[in-house]
A tleap script that builds the chain and sets N, CA, C and O, in Angstrom:
source leaprc.protein.ff14SB
mol = sequence {
  NMET LYS LEU PHE ASN ALA SER PHE ARG ARG
  ALA SER LEU ALA ALA ILE ALA VAL LEU ALA
  ALA LEU ALA THR SER ASN VAL SER LEU LEU
  THR SER GLY PHE ILE GLY ASP ALA GLN ALA
  LYS LYS ILE VAL ILE LYS GLN THR SER ILE
  TYR VAL ALA THR LEU PRO THR GLY CYS VAL
  LYS THR ILE TYR GLY ASN VAL THR VAL TRP
  ARG CYS GLY THR ILE TYR TYR GLN PRO TYR
  LYS GLY ARG TYR VAL ARG VAL TYR ILE CASN
}
set mol.1.N position { 123.833 153.238 142.784 }
set mol.1.CA position { 125.246 153.428 142.522 }
set mol.1.C position { 125.887 152.147 141.996 }
set mol.1.O position { 126.778 152.204 141.149 }
set mol.2.N position { 125.433 150.976 142.498 }
set mol.2.CA position { 125.988 149.719 142.029 }
set mol.2.C position { 125.703 149.501 140.545 }
set mol.2.O position { 126.557 149.000 139.813 }
set mol.3.N position { 124.496 149.880 140.100 }
set mol.3.CA position { 124.138 149.722 138.699 }
set mol.3.C position { 125.037 150.580 137.826 }
set mol.3.O position { 125.476 150.131 136.767 }
set mol.4.N position { 125.321 151.812 138.253 }
set mol.4.CA position { 126.216 152.690 137.495 }
set mol.4.C position { 127.608 152.089 137.412 }
set mol.4.O position { 128.215 152.086 136.341 }
set mol.5.N position { 128.126 151.577 138.530 }
set mol.5.CA position { 129.464 150.979 138.534 }
set mol.5.C position { 129.536 149.764 137.608 }
set mol.5.O position { 130.523 149.590 136.893 }
set mol.6.N position { 128.509 148.931 137.615 }
set mol.6.CA position { 128.498 147.757 136.745 }
set mol.6.C position { 128.448 148.178 135.279 }
set mol.6.O position { 129.139 147.600 134.441 }
set mol.7.N position { 127.630 149.185 134.970 }
set mol.7.CA position { 127.535 149.673 133.591 }
set mol.7.C position { 128.847 150.304 133.156 }
set mol.7.O position { 129.303 150.076 132.035 }
set mol.8.N position { 129.450 151.085 134.020 }
set mol.8.CA position { 130.725 151.720 133.699 }
set mol.8.C position { 131.811 150.674 133.500 }
set mol.8.O position { 132.632 150.792 132.589 }
set mol.9.N position { 131.819 149.661 134.339 }
set mol.9.CA position { 132.814 148.585 134.215 }
set mol.9.C position { 132.637 147.841 132.897 }
set mol.9.O position { 133.618 147.558 132.209 }
set mol.10.N position { 131.389 147.521 132.539 }
set mol.10.CA position { 131.115 146.818 131.289 }
set mol.10.C position { 131.539 147.672 130.099 }
set mol.10.O position { 132.124 147.150 129.150 }
set mol.11.N position { 131.257 148.963 130.129 }
set mol.11.CA position { 131.645 149.859 129.037 }
set mol.11.C position { 133.165 149.972 128.943 }
set mol.11.O position { 133.720 150.013 127.845 }
set mol.12.N position { 133.829 150.023 130.081 }
set mol.12.CA position { 135.296 150.108 130.089 }
set mol.12.C position { 135.913 148.850 129.504 }
set mol.12.O position { 136.851 148.927 128.710 }
set mol.13.N position { 135.396 147.698 129.889 }
set mol.13.CA position { 135.912 146.433 129.356 }
set mol.13.C position { 135.656 146.329 127.854 }
set mol.13.O position { 136.498 145.819 127.116 }
set mol.14.N position { 134.509 146.806 127.404 }
set mol.14.CA position { 134.210 146.782 125.969 }
set mol.14.C position { 135.169 147.688 125.209 }
set mol.14.O position { 135.638 147.320 124.132 }
set mol.15.N position { 135.468 148.865 125.750 }
set mol.15.CA position { 136.398 149.788 125.094 }
set mol.15.C position { 137.797 149.186 125.014 }
set mol.15.O position { 138.475 149.329 123.997 }
set mol.16.N position { 138.228 148.523 126.064 }
set mol.16.CA position { 139.542 147.875 126.062 }
set mol.16.C position { 139.574 146.763 125.017 }
set mol.16.O position { 140.570 146.605 124.311 }
set mol.17.N position { 138.501 145.997 124.915 }
set mol.17.CA position { 138.444 144.912 123.931 }
set mol.17.C position { 138.520 145.454 122.511 }
set mol.17.O position { 139.205 144.877 121.666 }
set mol.18.N position { 137.826 146.553 122.237 }
set mol.18.CA position { 137.851 147.151 120.898 }
set mol.18.C position { 139.244 147.666 120.581 }
set mol.18.O position { 139.739 147.456 119.474 }
set mol.19.N position { 139.887 148.339 121.531 }
set mol.19.CA position { 141.243 148.845 121.298 }
set mol.19.C position { 142.228 147.714 121.067 }
set mol.19.O position { 143.114 147.827 120.221 }
set mol.20.N position { 142.086 146.634 121.802 }
set mol.20.CA position { 142.972 145.485 121.603 }
set mol.20.C position { 142.745 144.866 120.226 }
set mol.20.O position { 143.697 144.446 119.569 }
set mol.21.N position { 141.499 144.810 119.793 }
set mol.21.CA position { 141.197 144.251 118.481 }
set mol.21.C position { 141.740 145.133 117.365 }
set mol.21.O position { 142.214 144.625 116.348 }
set mol.22.N position { 141.676 146.436 117.545 }
set mol.22.CA position { 142.183 147.351 116.526 }
set mol.22.C position { 143.698 147.284 116.395 }
set mol.22.O position { 144.246 147.684 115.368 }
set mol.23.N position { 144.374 146.792 117.406 }
set mol.23.CA position { 145.831 146.693 117.358 }
set mol.23.C position { 146.290 145.546 116.463 }
set mol.23.O position { 147.469 145.470 116.117 }
set mol.24.N position { 145.390 144.667 116.088 }
set mol.24.CA position { 145.734 143.554 115.203 }
set mol.24.C position { 145.158 143.809 113.822 }
set mol.24.O position { 144.450 144.795 113.618 }
set mol.25.N position { 145.451 142.938 112.878 }
set mol.25.CA position { 144.924 143.109 111.531 }
set mol.25.C position { 143.459 142.697 111.448 }
set mol.25.O position { 142.760 143.095 110.516 }
set mol.26.N position { 142.991 141.917 112.395 }
set mol.26.CA position { 141.579 141.538 112.421 }
set mol.26.C position { 140.857 142.433 113.417 }
set mol.26.O position { 141.346 142.672 114.521 }
set mol.27.N position { 139.708 142.917 113.022 }
set mol.27.CA position { 138.909 143.749 113.911 }
set mol.27.C position { 137.698 142.940 114.319 }
set mol.27.O position { 136.910 142.521 113.470 }
set mol.28.N position { 137.546 142.720 115.597 }
set mol.28.CA position { 136.415 141.952 116.100 }
set mol.28.C position { 135.578 142.859 116.980 }
set mol.28.O position { 136.079 143.427 117.951 }
set mol.29.N position { 134.314 142.993 116.645 }
set mol.29.CA position { 133.440 143.879 117.396 }
set mol.29.C position { 132.311 143.080 118.026 }
set mol.29.O position { 131.759 142.174 117.401 }
set mol.30.N position { 131.975 143.410 119.240 }
set mol.30.CA position { 130.828 142.820 119.904 }
set mol.30.C position { 129.776 143.906 119.970 }
set mol.30.O position { 129.914 144.866 120.728 }
set mol.31.N position { 128.732 143.760 119.183 }
set mol.31.CA position { 127.694 144.783 119.146 }
set mol.31.C position { 126.470 144.251 119.854 }
set mol.31.O position { 125.874 143.265 119.421 }
set mol.32.N position { 126.095 144.896 120.937 }
set mol.32.CA position { 124.932 144.418 121.664 }
set mol.32.C position { 123.844 145.470 121.778 }
set mol.32.O position { 122.668 145.107 121.806 }
set mol.33.N position { 124.171 146.752 121.845 }
set mol.33.CA position { 123.150 147.788 121.967 }
set mol.33.C position { 122.352 147.605 123.237 }
set mol.33.O position { 122.913 147.620 124.333 }
set mol.34.N position { 121.028 147.429 123.102 }
set mol.34.CA position { 120.158 147.308 124.259 }
set mol.34.C position { 119.705 145.879 124.497 }
set mol.34.O position { 118.747 145.651 125.236 }
set mol.35.N position { 120.377 144.912 123.883 }
set mol.35.CA position { 120.021 143.521 124.114 }
set mol.35.C position { 121.003 142.898 125.089 }
set mol.35.O position { 122.055 143.477 125.359 }
set mol.36.N position { 120.686 141.758 125.607 }
set mol.36.CA position { 121.550 141.102 126.583 }
set mol.36.C position { 122.804 140.538 125.957 }
set mol.36.O position { 122.871 140.361 124.740 }
set mol.37.N position { 123.800 140.256 126.779 }
set mol.37.CA position { 125.066 139.728 126.304 }
set mol.37.C position { 124.890 138.389 125.591 }
set mol.37.O position { 125.630 138.094 124.652 }
set mol.38.N position { 123.928 137.576 126.018 }
set mol.38.CA position { 123.718 136.275 125.391 }
set mol.38.C position { 123.210 136.424 123.957 }
set mol.38.O position { 123.402 135.528 123.136 }
set mol.39.N position { 122.561 137.558 123.651 }
set mol.39.CA position { 122.020 137.787 122.325 }
set mol.39.C position { 122.946 138.653 121.461 }
set mol.39.O position { 122.604 138.976 120.324 }
set mol.40.N position { 124.098 139.024 121.985 }
set mol.40.CA position { 125.009 139.902 121.258 }
set mol.40.C position { 125.492 139.237 119.977 }
set mol.40.O position { 125.643 138.018 119.904 }
set mol.41.N position { 125.731 140.070 118.973 }
set mol.41.CA position { 126.168 139.581 117.675 }
set mol.41.C position { 127.625 139.962 117.469 }
set mol.41.O position { 127.987 141.130 117.615 }
set mol.42.N position { 128.458 138.998 117.133 }
set mol.42.CA position { 129.874 139.247 116.941 }
set mol.42.C position { 130.160 139.426 115.454 }
set mol.42.O position { 129.794 138.580 114.638 }
set mol.43.N position { 130.809 140.517 115.110 }
set mol.43.CA position { 131.173 140.820 113.734 }
set mol.43.C position { 132.692 140.796 113.642 }
set mol.43.O position { 133.371 141.476 114.410 }
set mol.44.N position { 133.229 140.016 112.705 }
set mol.44.CA position { 134.669 139.947 112.519 }
set mol.44.C position { 134.998 140.524 111.153 }
set mol.44.O position { 134.477 140.070 110.134 }
set mol.45.N position { 135.872 141.533 111.139 }
set mol.45.CA position { 136.327 142.143 109.899 }
set mol.45.C position { 137.795 141.789 109.733 }
set mol.45.O position { 138.639 142.213 110.523 }
set mol.46.N position { 138.095 141.008 108.699 }
set mol.46.CA position { 139.461 140.541 108.470 }
set mol.46.C position { 140.057 141.261 107.265 }
set mol.46.O position { 139.511 141.196 106.164 }
set mol.47.N position { 141.177 141.945 107.478 }
set mol.47.CA position { 141.846 142.652 106.396 }
set mol.47.C position { 142.660 141.675 105.551 }
set mol.47.O position { 143.207 140.698 106.064 }
set mol.48.N position { 142.731 141.955 104.244 }
set mol.48.CA position { 143.558 141.162 103.339 }
set mol.48.C position { 144.814 141.967 103.018 }
set mol.48.O position { 145.062 143.009 103.625 }
set mol.49.N position { 145.596 141.484 102.072 }
set mol.49.CA position { 146.779 142.222 101.627 }
set mol.49.C position { 146.524 142.908 100.291 }
set mol.49.O position { 147.466 143.278 99.590 }
set mol.50.N position { 145.244 143.080 99.936 }
set mol.50.CA position { 144.866 143.714 98.680 }
set mol.50.C position { 144.492 145.168 98.962 }
set mol.50.O position { 143.568 145.443 99.728 }
set mol.51.N position { 145.218 146.095 98.336 }
set mol.51.CA position { 144.990 147.528 98.523 }
set mol.51.C position { 144.648 148.167 97.184 }
set mol.51.O position { 145.161 147.763 96.141 }
set mol.52.N position { 143.767 149.179 97.226 }
set mol.52.CA position { 143.450 149.963 96.031 }
set mol.52.C position { 143.526 151.438 96.388 }
set mol.52.O position { 143.250 151.820 97.526 }
set mol.53.N position { 143.902 152.274 95.414 }
set mol.53.CA position { 144.008 153.707 95.655 }
set mol.53.C position { 142.636 154.375 95.632 }
set mol.53.O position { 142.372 155.289 96.413 }
set mol.54.N position { 141.766 153.917 94.736 }
set mol.54.CA position { 140.406 154.469 94.633 }
set mol.54.C position { 139.404 153.337 94.586 }
set mol.54.O position { 139.722 152.222 94.171 }
set mol.55.N position { 138.197 153.634 95.014 }
set mol.55.CA position { 137.138 152.626 95.019 }
set mol.55.C position { 136.481 152.544 93.650 }
set mol.55.O position { 136.440 153.537 92.923 }
set mol.56.N position { 135.967 151.377 93.292 }
set mol.56.CA position { 135.185 151.263 92.058 }
set mol.56.C position { 133.917 152.127 92.160 }
set mol.56.O position { 133.493 152.483 93.259 }
set mol.57.N position { 133.327 152.456 91.030 }
set mol.57.CA position { 132.101 153.258 91.056 }
set mol.57.C position { 130.952 152.444 91.637 }
set mol.57.O position { 130.909 151.221 91.503 }
set mol.58.N position { 130.033 153.132 92.278 }
set mol.58.CA position { 128.847 152.485 92.811 }
set mol.58.C position { 128.996 151.894 94.197 }
set mol.58.O position { 128.117 151.155 94.640 }
set mol.59.N position { 130.069 152.191 94.892 }
set mol.59.CA position { 130.253 151.658 96.245 }
set mol.59.C position { 129.359 152.393 97.234 }
set mol.59.O position { 129.087 153.583 97.075 }
set mol.60.N position { 128.909 151.678 98.249 }
set mol.60.CA position { 128.000 152.229 99.259 }
set mol.60.C position { 128.679 152.192 100.619 }
set mol.60.O position { 129.213 151.160 101.028 }
set mol.61.N position { 128.657 153.332 101.325 }
set mol.61.CA position { 129.241 153.410 102.665 }
set mol.61.C position { 128.345 152.655 103.641 }
set mol.61.O position { 127.136 152.881 103.689 }
set mol.62.N position { 128.950 151.753 104.422 }
set mol.62.CA position { 128.232 150.923 105.383 }
set mol.62.C position { 128.971 150.969 106.707 }
set mol.62.O position { 130.201 151.003 106.734 }
set mol.63.N position { 128.227 150.971 107.808 }
set mol.63.CA position { 128.853 151.017 109.130 }
set mol.63.C position { 128.468 149.772 109.920 }
set mol.63.O position { 127.287 149.468 110.086 }
set mol.64.N position { 129.482 149.057 110.406 }
set mol.64.CA position { 129.300 147.898 111.282 }
set mol.64.C position { 129.858 148.267 112.641 }
set mol.64.O position { 131.064 148.460 112.793 }
set mol.65.N position { 128.986 148.364 113.626 }
set mol.65.CA position { 129.440 148.823 114.950 }
set mol.65.C position { 129.948 150.243 114.802 }
set mol.65.O position { 129.171 151.140 114.477 }
set mol.66.N position { 131.222 150.468 115.031 }
set mol.66.CA position { 131.849 151.777 114.836 }
set mol.66.C position { 132.841 151.758 113.688 }
set mol.66.O position { 133.656 152.672 113.563 }
set mol.67.N position { 132.788 150.729 112.845 }
set mol.67.CA position { 133.745 150.578 111.753 }
set mol.67.C position { 133.065 150.897 110.430 }
set mol.67.O position { 132.020 150.333 110.107 }
set mol.68.N position { 133.668 151.809 109.665 }
set mol.68.CA position { 133.147 152.181 108.354 }
set mol.68.C position { 133.806 151.328 107.284 }
set mol.68.O position { 135.032 151.226 107.229 }
set mol.69.N position { 132.994 150.719 106.439 }
set mol.69.CA position { 133.484 149.970 105.293 }
set mol.69.C position { 132.686 150.416 104.071 }
set mol.69.O position { 131.616 151.013 104.197 }
set mol.70.N position { 133.211 150.124 102.909 }
set mol.70.CA position { 132.544 150.440 101.647 }
set mol.70.C position { 132.192 149.123 100.968 }
set mol.70.O position { 133.058 148.277 100.747 }
set mol.71.N position { 130.902 148.956 100.635 }
set mol.71.CA position { 130.429 147.754 99.944 }
set mol.71.C position { 130.359 148.054 98.453 }
set mol.71.O position { 129.625 148.939 98.014 }
set mol.72.N position { 131.127 147.308 97.696 }
set mol.72.CA position { 131.172 147.459 96.238 }
set mol.72.C position { 130.691 146.138 95.637 }
set mol.72.O position { 131.496 145.255 95.339 }
set mol.73.N position { 129.387 146.010 95.464 }
set mol.73.CA position { 128.809 144.733 95.036 }
set mol.73.C position { 128.911 143.737 96.175 }
set mol.73.O position { 128.273 143.906 97.214 }
set mol.74.N position { 129.719 142.694 95.981 }
set mol.74.CA position { 129.904 141.684 97.031 }
set mol.74.C position { 131.263 141.816 97.710 }
set mol.74.O position { 131.628 140.985 98.542 }
set mol.75.N position { 132.009 142.856 97.356 }
set mol.75.CA position { 133.351 143.066 97.908 }
set mol.75.C position { 133.314 144.262 98.861 }
set mol.75.O position { 132.657 145.266 98.586 }
set mol.76.N position { 134.028 144.141 99.985 }
set mol.76.CA position { 134.076 145.201 100.985 }
set mol.76.C position { 135.492 145.768 101.082 }
set mol.76.O position { 136.480 145.040 100.981 }
set mol.77.N position { 135.565 147.087 101.281 }
set mol.77.CA position { 136.837 147.771 101.478 }
set mol.77.C position { 136.747 148.621 102.733 }
set mol.77.O position { 135.668 149.076 103.114 }
set mol.78.N position { 137.901 148.831 103.376 }
set mol.78.CA position { 137.979 149.661 104.573 }
set mol.78.C position { 139.046 150.725 104.341 }
set mol.78.O position { 140.129 150.411 103.845 }
set mol.79.N position { 138.757 151.991 104.693 }
set mol.79.CA position { 139.785 153.030 104.555 }
set mol.79.C position { 141.007 152.674 105.394 }
set mol.79.O position { 140.879 152.237 106.538 }
set mol.80.N position { 142.205 152.865 104.810 }
set mol.80.CA position { 143.431 152.522 105.517 }
set mol.80.C position { 144.578 153.358 104.979 }
set mol.80.O position { 145.019 153.150 103.848 }
set mol.81.N position { 145.065 154.298 105.769 }
set mol.81.CA position { 146.233 155.113 105.449 }
set mol.81.C position { 146.179 155.744 104.060 }
set mol.81.O position { 147.117 155.607 103.275 }
set mol.82.N position { 145.090 156.428 103.760 }
set mol.82.CA position { 144.975 157.148 102.498 }
set mol.82.C position { 144.604 156.287 101.302 }
set mol.82.O position { 144.559 156.784 100.177 }
set mol.83.N position { 144.339 155.017 101.522 }
set mol.83.CA position { 143.893 154.120 100.458 }
set mol.83.C position { 142.863 153.183 101.055 }
set mol.83.O position { 142.361 153.434 102.151 }
set mol.84.N position { 142.543 152.122 100.365 }
set mol.84.CA position { 141.525 151.193 100.843 }
set mol.84.C position { 142.082 149.764 100.824 }
set mol.84.O position { 142.803 149.374 99.906 }
set mol.85.N position { 141.732 149.005 101.849 }
set mol.85.CA position { 142.140 147.605 101.930 }
set mol.85.C position { 140.892 146.734 101.826 }
set mol.85.O position { 139.854 147.036 102.416 }
set mol.86.N position { 141.013 145.659 101.071 }
set mol.86.CA position { 139.895 144.740 100.923 }
set mol.86.C position { 139.730 143.957 102.223 }
set mol.86.O position { 140.711 143.502 102.811 }
set mol.87.N position { 138.492 143.805 102.663 }
set mol.87.CA position { 138.212 143.096 103.914 }
set mol.87.C position { 137.122 142.050 103.685 }
set mol.87.O position { 136.309 142.144 102.765 }
set mol.88.N position { 137.144 141.055 104.559 }
set mol.88.CA position { 136.079 140.053 104.612 }
set mol.88.C position { 135.322 140.247 105.909 }
set mol.88.O position { 135.923 140.453 106.963 }
set mol.89.N position { 133.997 140.179 105.830 }
set mol.89.CA position { 133.158 140.384 107.011 }
set mol.89.C position { 132.399 139.103 107.304 }
set mol.89.O position { 131.711 138.565 106.437 }
set mol.90.N position { 132.532 138.614 108.544 }
set mol.90.CA position { 131.795 137.425 109.006 }
set mol.90.C position { 130.871 137.823 110.124 }
set mol.90.O position { 130.154 136.980 110.662 }
savepdb mol mol.pdb
quit
């Protein structure tokens, strides 16, 4: 039972962290999967003020954690309110 409580607590804290990150213009995700916290990889998606109505041709849908972005060559876009915003991924 203790293991379940610890896992549930960790999942709850992770969900709260993701929701807090989504409330800002920067989205920060901690993706760990089945590896330990010390080996977790942090992905930061920073939105710019550049918006486009349609994506250029040849863009590829890519998923980082639970966030969908479109890779168009070396430029990334994220769906946002019926259009796309350019983002930087670190």
